[in-house]
C-alpha positions, -999 to 999 in steps of 0.1 A, spaced: 725 -179 472 754 -184 497 751 -167 530 778 -165 555 769 -163 592 794 -149 616 794 -164 650 808 -141 676 831 -162 699 834 -132 722 797 -136 730 804 -172 741 791 -206 731 756 -200 745 750 -173 718 759 -197 690 727 -217 690 707 -184 688 728 -173 658 723 -206 640 686 -206 649 682 -171 635 699 -182 603 677 -212 599 646 -191 606 656 -167 578 658 -197 554 623 -210 560 605 -177 553 579 -182 525 594 -175 491 629 -183 503 649 -215 504 634 -242 526 656 -269 541 641 -303 545 659 -328 567 652 -364 559 666 -398 568 690 -410 541 684 -442 522 708 -471 524 717 -498 499 717 -534 511 745 -558 500 735 -573 467 748 -601 444 738 -600 408 748 -628 385 738 -644 352 734 -680 341 726 -693 306 689 -690 312 683 -663 339 695 -633 358 696 -638 396 697 -611 423 703 -620 460 700 -592 485 708 -594 522 678 -577 540 673 -595 573 645 -582 595 625 -567 567 589 -578 563 580 -587 527 550 -563 528 576 -535 533 592 -542 499 584 -530 465 600 -545 434 595 -531 399 610 -540 365 607 -511 340 627 -501 309 656 -526 316 660 -515 353 650 -534 384 640 -512 412 640 -527 447 628 -504 475 617 -510 511 620 -501 547 635 -517 578 618 -505 610 639 -498 641 633 -524 668 622 -510 701 622 -542 721 649 -530 745 631 -498 757 652 -469 767 689 -477 762 721 -461 750 740 -476 721 776 -487 725 779 -498 688 754 -494 660 761 -509 625 727 -521 613 710 -498 588 673 -488 594 649 -467 575 643 -467 537 665 -486 513 667 -488 476 688 -504 448 685 -501 411 700 -528 389 704 -525 351 693 -557 333 710 -557 299 689 -583 282 653 -592 275 634 -608 303 603 -631 303 583 -608 326 555 -632 332 579 -658 347 598 -635 372 599 -650 407 609 -635 441 614 -653 474 625 -643 509 643 -668 531 666 -665 562 672 -628 556 678 -630 518 656 -617 490 662 -637 458 648 -625 425 650 -647 394 644 -631 360 642 -657 332 658 -646 300 634 -642 271 638 -669 244 657 -657 214 640 -664 181 660 -686 158 670 -673 124 648 -685 96 654 -686 59 625 -671 40 620 -681 4 605 -657 -21 578 -670 -44 578 -658 -79 545 -653 -96 542 -654 -134 
């Protein structure tokens, strides 16, 4: 349902917040549309490459504690999720520039080959998460002879 609100400029700017407030109040009445405001997720810079024997993922996630990360390999997809907490060490301040992402992050990477799941390794060093997924050994073709019984 689309609803148009008309703001009456002749009433002046102070009336606008009341009009918007009334509109939002109408939206959160039980049985009607509810609006949920949440912090958006961000995606850390990630390199994904392949060697003859393994897949390697390197992700730049400085300032994130390893216990704040969750890594899951399921159905050929690697899910990496976590959270970087906002640092409060400067107390009350006003930002002049802000480029570092905070809050929840997530990346999903498709792995197009079989992986030896029992040998997956993950390490975190100097702000980089590195995940190594060894490729599963391919079985070699084998000629099968058929025995004839008389």
